[in-house]
DRENPA-3360 file (N, C-alpha, C; in nm, 2 decimals, always signed):
BEGIN
1 = MCGSFCTL = -1.06/-2.07/-1.43/-0.99/-2.19/-1.44/-0.87/-2.20/-1.54 ~ -0.80/-2.24/-1.49/-0.66/-2.25/-1.59/-0.63/-2.41/-1.60 ~ -0.54/-2.45/-1.69/-0.50/-2.57/-1.73/-0.42/-2.66/-1.64 ~ -0.45/-2.65/-1.51/-0.38/-2.80/-1.40/-0.49/-2.90/-1.43 ~ -0.49/-2.96/-1.54/-0.56/-3.07/-1.57/-0.60/-3.18/-1.43 ~ -0.47/-3.19/-1.37/-0.54/-3.31/-1.27/-0.60/-3.26/-1.16 ~ -0.61/-3.13/-1.14/-0.69/-3.07/-1.03/-0.82/-3.01/-1.07 ~ -0.86/-3.04/-1.18/-0.99/-3.00/-1.23/-1.11/-3.06/-1.15;
9 = AQSIEQLK = -1.10/-3.20/-1.12/-1.23/-3.22/-1.06/-1.24/-3.17/-0.92 ~ -1.11/-3.15/-0.86/-1.13/-3.07/-0.73/-1.20/-2.94/-0.74 ~ -1.15/-2.86/-0.87/-1.21/-2.73/-0.88/-1.34/-2.73/-0.89 ~ -1.40/-2.83/-0.96/-1.52/-2.85/-0.99/-1.63/-2.90/-0.87 ~ -1.55/-2.95/-0.81/-1.63/-2.98/-0.66/-1.65/-2.87/-0.58 ~ -1.55/-2.76/-0.56/-1.56/-2.65/-0.49/-1.65/-2.56/-0.59 ~ -1.65/-2.57/-0.69/-1.78/-2.48/-0.80/-1.93/-2.54/-0.71 ~ -1.92/-2.64/-0.71/-2.03/-2.70/-0.65/-2.07/-2.63/-0.49;
17 = VLKDAGCD = -2.00/-2.63/-0.43/-1.98/-2.60/-0.30/-2.00/-2.47/-0.28 ~ -1.97/-2.34/-0.36/-1.98/-2.22/-0.38/-2.13/-2.19/-0.45 ~ -2.17/-2.26/-0.52/-2.33/-2.27/-0.57/-2.39/-2.29/-0.46 ~ -2.40/-2.38/-0.40/-2.47/-2.44/-0.30/-2.49/-2.34/-0.17 ~ -2.38/-2.27/-0.16/-2.38/-2.16/-0.06/-2.44/-2.04/-0.10 ~ -2.48/-2.03/-0.24/-2.58/-1.93/-0.29/-2.47/-1.82/-0.37 ~ -2.37/-1.88/-0.41/-2.27/-1.79/-0.50/-2.34/-1.76/-0.63 ~ -2.32/-1.64/-0.71/-2.34/-1.61/-0.81/-2.20/-1.63/-0.91;
25 = IYPIMSKI = -2.21/-1.74/-0.98/-2.07/-1.74/-1.05/-2.08/-1.74/-1.19 ~ -1.96/-1.63/-1.23/-1.95/-1.62/-1.37/-1.84/-1.71/-1.42 ~ -1.81/-1.81/-1.49/-1.70/-1.90/-1.50/-1.60/-1.84/-1.60 ~ -1.51/-1.83/-1.59/-1.40/-1.78/-1.68/-1.29/-1.91/-1.71 ~ -1.26/-1.94/-1.84/-1.16/-2.05/-1.86/-1.07/-2.01/-1.93 ~ -0.94/-2.06/-1.93/-0.84/-2.02/-2.01/-0.87/-2.11/-2.16 ~ -0.80/-2.03/-2.27/-0.82/-2.09/-2.40/-0.75/-2.22/-2.38 ~ -0.65/-2.26/-2.32/-0.60/-2.41/-2.33/-0.71/-2.50/-2.24;
33 = LYTTDTRF = -0.76/-2.45/-2.13/-0.86/-2.55/-2.09/-0.96/-2.58/-2.16 ~ -0.99/-2.47/-2.22/-1.13/-2.45/-2.30/-1.15/-2.54/-2.42 ~ -1.04/-2.55/-2.47/-0.99/-2.62/-2.60/-0.90/-2.77/-2.62 ~ -0.83/-2.81/-2.47/-0.77/-2.91/-2.49/-0.83/-3.05/-2.42 ~ -0.82/-3.16/-2.49/-0.85/-3.29/-2.41/-0.74/-3.36/-2.36 ~ -0.72/-3.41/-2.27/-0.63/-3.46/-2.19/-0.67/-3.61/-2.13 ~ -0.56/-3.68/-2.05/-0.62/-3.80/-1.99/-0.71/-3.78/-1.88 ~ -0.71/-3.66/-1.85/-0.83/-3.64/-1.74/-0.95/-3.60/-1.76;
41 = GKAKDFIK = -0.98/-3.60/-1.90/-1.09/-3.57/-1.97/-1.10/-3.48/-2.09 ~ -1.23/-3.46/-2.13/-1.26/-3.40/-2.26/-1.29/-3.25/-2.23 ~ -1.26/-3.14/-2.27/-1.25/-3.01/-2.30/-1.42/-2.98/-2.27 ~ -1.50/-3.04/-2.37/-1.65/-3.04/-2.43/-1.72/-3.10/-2.28 ~ -1.65/-3.21/-2.20/-1.72/-3.23/-2.08/-1.71/-3.15/-1.95 ~ -1.58/-3.11/-1.95/-1.54/-2.99/-1.84/-1.62/-2.86/-1.86 ~ -1.64/-2.82/-1.98/-1.74/-2.69/-2.03/-1.87/-2.74/-1.98 ~ -1.90/-2.86/-2.02/-2.05/-2.91/-1.99/-2.08/-2.89/-1.82;
49 = QVEAICER = -2.02/-2.96/-1.76/-2.02/-2.93/-1.64/-2.02/-2.83/-1.56 ~ -1.91/-2.74/-1.60/-1.88/-2.61/-1.53/-2.03/-2.50/-1.57 ~ -2.09/-2.53/-1.70/-2.20/-2.44/-1.72/-2.29/-2.47/-1.67 ~ -2.31/-2.60/-1.65/-2.46/-2.66/-1.57/-2.43/-2.61/-1.40 ~ -2.33/-2.62/-1.35/-2.31/-2.58/-1.23/-2.35/-2.44/-1.22 ~ -2.25/-2.36/-1.27/-2.29/-2.17/-1.27/-2.41/-2.14/-1.35 ~ -2.48/-2.22/-1.41/-2.58/-2.17/-1.48/-2.58/-2.05/-1.56 ~ -2.47/-2.03/-1.62/-2.45/-1.94/-1.76/-2.32/-1.99/-1.83;
57 = SIIHDIKE = -2.29/-1.95/-1.93/-2.18/-1.97/-2.03/-2.05/-1.93/-1.99 ~ -1.95/-1.99/-2.02/-1.81/-1.96/-1.99/-1.75/-1.84/-2.06 ~ -1.68/-1.77/-2.00/-1.61/-1.68/-2.06/-1.48/-1.73/-2.10 ~ -1.47/-1.74/-2.22/-1.33/-1.79/-2.26/-1.27/-1.71/-2.39 ~ -1.30/-1.59/-2.39/-1.20/-1.50/-2.49/-1.16/-1.38/-2.43 ~ -1.07/-1.32/-2.44/-1.02/-1.19/-2.38/-1.15/-1.08/-2.42 ~ -1.21/-1.08/-2.52/-1.31/-0.97/-2.55/-1.41/-0.99/-2.43 ~ -1.47/-1.11/-2.42/-1.56/-1.14/-2.32/-1.51/-1.09/-2.18;
65 = AEPIGPKN = -1.40/-1.11/-2.13/-1.34/-1.10/-2.01/-1.31/-0.92/-2.00 ~ -1.28/-0.87/-2.09/-1.23/-0.73/-2.06/-1.33/-0.66/-2.00 ~ -1.47/-0.63/-2.01/-1.57/-0.54/-1.98/-1.57/-0.60/-1.81 ~ -1.53/-0.69/-1.76/-1.55/-0.73/-1.61/-1.50/-0.60/-1.54 ~ -1.40/-0.54/-1.56/-1.34/-0.42/-1.48/-1.42/-0.31/-1.51 ~ -1.46/-0.28/-1.62/-1.53/-0.14/-1.64/-1.67/-0.15/-1.59 ~ -1.71/-0.26/-1.59/-1.85/-0.29/-1.56/-1.89/-0.31/-1.42 ~ -1.76/-0.34/-1.35/-1.76/-0.38/-1.21/-1.85/-0.48/-1.15;
73 = MLDIIVIA = -1.80/-0.59/-1.26/-1.92/-0.68/-1.24/-1.92/-0.77/-1.12 ~ -1.79/-0.80/-1.06/-1.78/-0.91/-0.95/-1.72/-0.82/-0.84 ~ -1.73/-0.93/-0.72/-1.70/-0.88/-0.61/-1.58/-0.93/-0.58 ~ -1.53/-1.07/-0.63/-1.42/-1.12/-0.60/-1.37/-1.22/-0.74 ~ -1.28/-1.26/-0.75/-1.21/-1.33/-0.85/-1.16/-1.46/-0.81 ~ -1.18/-1.56/-0.84/-1.13/-1.68/-0.77/-1.05/-1.75/-0.90 ~ -0.92/-1.78/-0.88/-0.85/-1.85/-1.01/-0.84/-2.00/-0.97 ~ -0.92/-2.11/-1.00/-0.90/-2.23/-0.96/-0.93/-2.33/-1.04;
81 = PCTGNTLS = -0.82/-2.41/-1.09/-0.69/-2.40/-1.05/-0.59/-2.29/-1.13 ~ -0.51/-2.24/-1.05/-0.43/-2.15/-1.11/-0.28/-2.22/-1.15 ~ -0.25/-2.23/-1.28/-0.13/-2.29/-1.31/+0.01/-2.16/-1.27 ~ +0.10/-2.23/-1.28/+0.23/-2.17/-1.27/+0.25/-2.06/-1.39 ~ +0.22/-2.11/-1.50/+0.21/-2.01/-1.62/+0.12/-1.89/-1.59 ~ +0.00/-1.91/-1.54/-0.10/-1.80/-1.50/-0.02/-1.69/-1.41 ~ +0.04/-1.79/-1.31/+0.08/-1.71/-1.19/+0.19/-1.62/-1.25 ~ +0.28/-1.68/-1.32/+0.39/-1.58/-1.38/+0.33/-1.47/-1.47;
89 = KLANGITD = +0.22/-1.45/-1.54/+0.15/-1.37/-1.61/+0.13/-1.24/-1.52 ~ +0.03/-1.31/-1.42/-0.03/-1.21/-1.33/+0.08/-1.12/-1.25 ~ +0.19/-1.21/-1.22/+0.32/-1.12/-1.15/+0.38/-1.04/-1.26 ~ +0.39/-1.06/-1.35/+0.43/-0.98/-1.45/+0.34/-0.88/-1.54 ~ +0.21/-0.86/-1.52/+0.14/-0.81/-1.58/+0.09/-0.82/-1.72 ~ +0.12/-0.95/-1.76/+0.08/-1.00/-1.89/-0.08/-1.04/-1.93 ~ -0.15/-0.98/-1.97/-0.30/-1.01/-2.00/-0.34/-1.04/-2.13 ~ -0.27/-1.17/-2.17/-0.30/-1.26/-2.32/-0.39/-1.38/-2.31;
97 = TPVTMATK = -0.46/-1.39/-2.19/-0.56/-1.50/-2.18/-0.69/-1.43/-2.11 ~ -0.80/-1.49/-2.12/-0.91/-1.48/-2.10/-0.91/-1.45/-1.90 ~ -0.86/-1.57/-1.84/-0.83/-1.53/-1.70/-0.73/-1.43/-1.65 ~ -0.61/-1.41/-1.72/-0.54/-1.28/-1.70/-0.63/-1.15/-1.72 ~ -0.69/-1.14/-1.84/-0.75/-1.01/-1.87/-0.88/-0.98/-1.77 ~ -0.94/-1.11/-1.73/-1.05/-1.07/-1.61/-1.00/-1.02/-1.52 ~ -0.85/-1.09/-1.49/-0.82/-1.06/-1.31/-0.76/-0.92/-1.33 ~ -0.69/-0.88/-1.45/-0.63/-0.73/-1.46/-0.76/-0.63/-1.44;
105 = AHLRNNKP = -0.87/-0.66/-1.53/-0.94/-0.57/-1.51/-1.03/-0.56/-1.37 ~ -1.05/-0.66/-1.34/-1.12/-0.65/-1.19/-1.03/-0.60/-1.08 ~ -0.90/-0.62/-1.09/-0.80/-0.53/-1.01/-0.81/-0.38/-0.99 ~ -0.87/-0.34/-1.14/-0.88/-0.19/-1.14/-0.97/-0.13/-1.05 ~ -1.05/-0.20/-0.99/-1.17/-0.19/-0.90/-1.13/-0.21/-0.76 ~ -1.00/-0.22/-0.74/-0.95/-0.25/-0.58/-1.02/-0.35/-0.50 ~ -1.05/-0.46/-0.59/-1.14/-0.58/-0.53/-1.02/-0.71/-0.54 ~ -1.07/-0.79/-0.44/-0.98/-0.92/-0.42/-0.98/-1.04/-0.54;
113 = VVIALATN = -0.85/-1.06/-0.52/-0.86/-1.19/-0.61/-0.79/-1.29/-0.57 ~ -0.83/-1.42/-0.52/-0.79/-1.55/-0.46/-0.74/-1.64/-0.56 ~ -0.63/-1.69/-0.54/-0.53/-1.77/-0.61/-0.54/-1.91/-0.57 ~ -0.59/-2.00/-0.66/-0.59/-2.15/-0.59/-0.47/-2.22/-0.66 ~ -0.36/-2.21/-0.62/-0.25/-2.26/-0.70/-0.25/-2.42/-0.73 ~ -0.19/-2.45/-0.83/-0.17/-2.60/-0.85/-0.08/-2.60/-0.95 ~ +0.09/-2.62/-0.92/+0.17/-2.62/-1.02/+0.28/-2.68/-0.97 ~ +0.36/-2.76/-1.08/+0.46/-2.86/-1.05/+0.60/-2.76/-1.01;
121 = DALGASAK = +0.57/-2.65/-1.09/+0.74/-2.55/-1.05/+0.71/-2.43/-0.94 ~ +0.62/-2.45/-0.86/+0.59/-2.32/-0.75/+0.72/-2.27/-0.68 ~ +0.80/-2.39/-0.66/+0.89/-2.37/-0.57/+1.05/-2.40/-0.67 ~ +1.03/-2.35/-0.80/+1.15/-2.37/-0.89/+1.14/-2.25/-0.97 ~ +1.08/-2.27/-1.07/+1.11/-2.13/-1.16/+0.99/-2.04/-1.13 ~ +0.87/-2.10/-1.08/+0.78/-1.97/-1.03/+0.76/-1.91/-0.91 ~ +0.88/-1.95/-0.85/+0.92/-1.93/-0.69/+0.89/-1.75/-0.68 ~ +0.97/-1.71/-0.78/+0.98/-1.55/-0.77/+0.85/-1.50/-0.81;
129 = NLGLLLNT = +0.78/-1.55/-0.89/+0.63/-1.48/-0.89/+0.56/-1.52/-0.79 ~ +0.53/-1.63/-0.73/+0.46/-1.65/-0.60/+0.52/-1.52/-0.48 ~ +0.65/-1.53/-0.48/+0.69/-1.45/-0.38/+0.64/-1.30/-0.39 ~ +0.65/-1.22/-0.52/+0.58/-1.12/-0.58/+0.44/-1.11/-0.53 ~ +0.37/-1.22/-0.59/+0.23/-1.21/-0.57/+0.18/-1.22/-0.41 ~ +0.22/-1.27/-0.35/+0.23/-1.31/-0.21/+0.24/-1.15/-0.14 ~ +0.31/-1.07/-0.18/+0.33/-0.93/-0.13/+0.25/-0.83/-0.22 ~ +0.15/-0.86/-0.28/+0.09/-0.78/-0.37/-0.07/-0.74/-0.31;
137 = KNIYFVPL = -0.09/-0.62/-0.33/-0.25/-0.56/-0.26/-0.35/-0.64/-0.34 ~ -0.46/-0.69/-0.28/-0.55/-0.75/-0.34/-0.55/-0.89/-0.35 ~ -0.41/-0.95/-0.35/-0.40/-1.10/-0.39/-0.40/-1.18/-0.24 ~ -0.48/-1.29/-0.28/-0.50/-1.34/-0.16/-0.46/-1.53/-0.22 ~ -0.39/-1.58/-0.14/-0.39/-1.72/-0.18/-0.47/-1.85/-0.09 ~ -0.50/-1.94/-0.15/-0.58/-2.05/-0.09/-0.45/-2.12/-0.02 ~ -0.47/-2.15/+0.10/-0.35/-2.21/+0.16/-0.30/-2.34/+0.08 ~ -0.15/-2.33/+0.07/-0.08/-2.46/+0.01/-0.01/-2.54/+0.08;
145 = RQDDPIKK = +0.02/-2.66/+0.00/+0.14/-2.74/+0.05/+0.22/-2.81/-0.05 ~ +0.32/-2.88/-0.03/+0.38/-2.94/-0.13/+0.31/-3.08/-0.12 ~ +0.27/-3.13/-0.26/+0.16/-3.24/-0.29/+0.27/-3.37/-0.25 ~ +0.38/-3.38/-0.29/+0.45/-3.51/-0.31/+0.62/-3.44/-0.30 ~ +0.68/-3.41/-0.19/+0.80/-3.33/-0.17/+0.92/-3.41/-0.20 ~ +0.90/-3.59/-0.21/+1.00/-3.64/-0.23/+1.02/-3.66/-0.39 ~ +0.93/-3.67/-0.46/+0.91/-3.70/-0.60/+0.89/-3.56/-0.71 ~ +0.83/-3.49/-0.64/+0.79/-3.33/-0.70/+0.83/-3.22/-0.61;
153 = YNSLVCDF = +0.97/-3.20/-0.56/+0.98/-3.13/-0.48/+0.99/-2.98/-0.50 ~ +0.94/-2.95/-0.61/+0.90/-2.80/-0.65/+0.77/-2.77/-0.67 ~ +0.67/-2.89/-0.63/+0.56/-2.85/-0.66/+0.46/-2.80/-0.54 ~ +0.38/-2.71/-0.59/+0.28/-2.67/-0.49/+0.12/-2.70/-0.49 ~ +0.04/-2.73/-0.42/-0.10/-2.75/-0.46/-0.15/-2.71/-0.35 ~ -0.27/-2.61/-0.39/-0.36/-2.55/-0.25/-0.44/-2.65/-0.19 ~ -0.50/-2.62/-0.07/-0.61/-2.71/-0.02/-0.75/-2.68/-0.09 ~ -0.79/-2.70/-0.21/-0.90/-2.68/-0.26/-1.03/-2.67/-0.17;
161 = TKIKDTIE = -1.06/-2.75/-0.03/-1.13/-2.73/+0.03/-1.12/-2.60/+0.12 ~ -1.04/-2.55/+0.13/-1.00/-2.41/+0.19/-1.05/-2.27/+0.09 ~ -1.12/-2.29/-0.03/-1.14/-2.19/-0.12/-1.26/-2.11/-0.04 ~ -1.36/-2.17/+0.01/-1.47/-2.08/+0.06/-1.41/-2.01/+0.16 ~ -1.35/-2.06/+0.26/-1.29/-2.00/+0.37/-1.19/-1.88/+0.33 ~ -1.11/-1.90/+0.23/-1.02/-1.83/+0.14/-1.09/-1.68/+0.12 ~ -1.21/-1.72/+0.03/-1.29/-1.60/-0.02/-1.33/-1.55/+0.10 ~ -1.40/-1.58/+0.20/-1.45/-1.51/+0.30/-1.35/-1.39/+0.37;
169 = AALSGRQL = -1.20/-1.49/+0.39/-1.10/-1.39/+0.47/-1.09/-1.28/+0.37 ~ -1.08/-1.31/+0.22/-1.03/-1.20/+0.12/-1.12/-1.11/+0.13 ~ -1.27/-1.12/+0.15/-1.37/-1.02/+0.13/-1.33/-0.93/+0.24 ~ -1.28/-0.98/+0.35/-1.27/-0.89/+0.45/-1.12/-0.82/+0.46 ~ -1.07/-0.85/+0.39/-0.91/-0.80/+0.34/-0.82/-0.87/+0.41 ~ -0.83/-1.01/+0.48/-0.74/-1.09/+0.51/-0.67/-1.21/+0.44 ~ -0.58/-1.22/+0.48/-0.51/-1.37/+0.41/-0.55/-1.48/+0.51 ~ -0.59/-1.58/+0.47/-0.61/-1.67/+0.55/-0.49/-1.74/+0.58;
177 = QPVFLKD = -0.49/-1.79/+0.72/-0.38/-1.84/+0.76/-0.36/-1.96/+0.81 ~ -0.25/-2.06/+0.82/-0.14/-2.03/+0.75/-0.13/-2.03/+0.63 ~ -0.06/-1.96/+0.53/-0.05/-1.98/+0.39/+0.00/-2.11/+0.35 ~ +0.12/-2.16/+0.41/+0.18/-2.27/+0.39/+0.15/-2.39/+0.49 ~ +0.07/-2.47/+0.42/+0.03/-2.60/+0.54/+0.14/-2.69/+0.57 ~ +0.11/-2.75/+0.66/+0.21/-2.86/+0.71/+0.12/-3.01/+0.67 ~ +0.19/-3.12/+0.64/+0.10/-3.23/+0.61/+0.04/-3.30/+0.73;
% end
């Protein structure tokens, strides 16, 4: 989970859906999300919710995230929400957060990563990174749409309700279609 604070409620709702479906979830949070209070809620409250749903402590530093690859701990990683900042780091091989380290470590095992993008600059500064990752092996996107094309014309937000379907497709080596949704 990354710091797209306005979409955390949707991400947490999907954690519940996945847990109810029998998934064993290892929560990973960016340092920003783990430590920042915003108008959308307090960090400690998000931490408490996520740990209660997942029934385990959150991985929130690079040292805890690094063994994910060498120990081959996971079948899939889902980054929900994924910010433009994290998207850019993934596209450029930067591993300076728990989320990017976990993802890099996981990808070494040739396993899928699902990105649930939520960013105001997806069609602006992050567009080249989105394009690069759309064409990267083992990277799959939760279908996206412009959330407010008039007022926020560069913004894209995934349809969080499609996370479970995207996971199922990614585990079969397929990108859920269409990637870009119409309203």
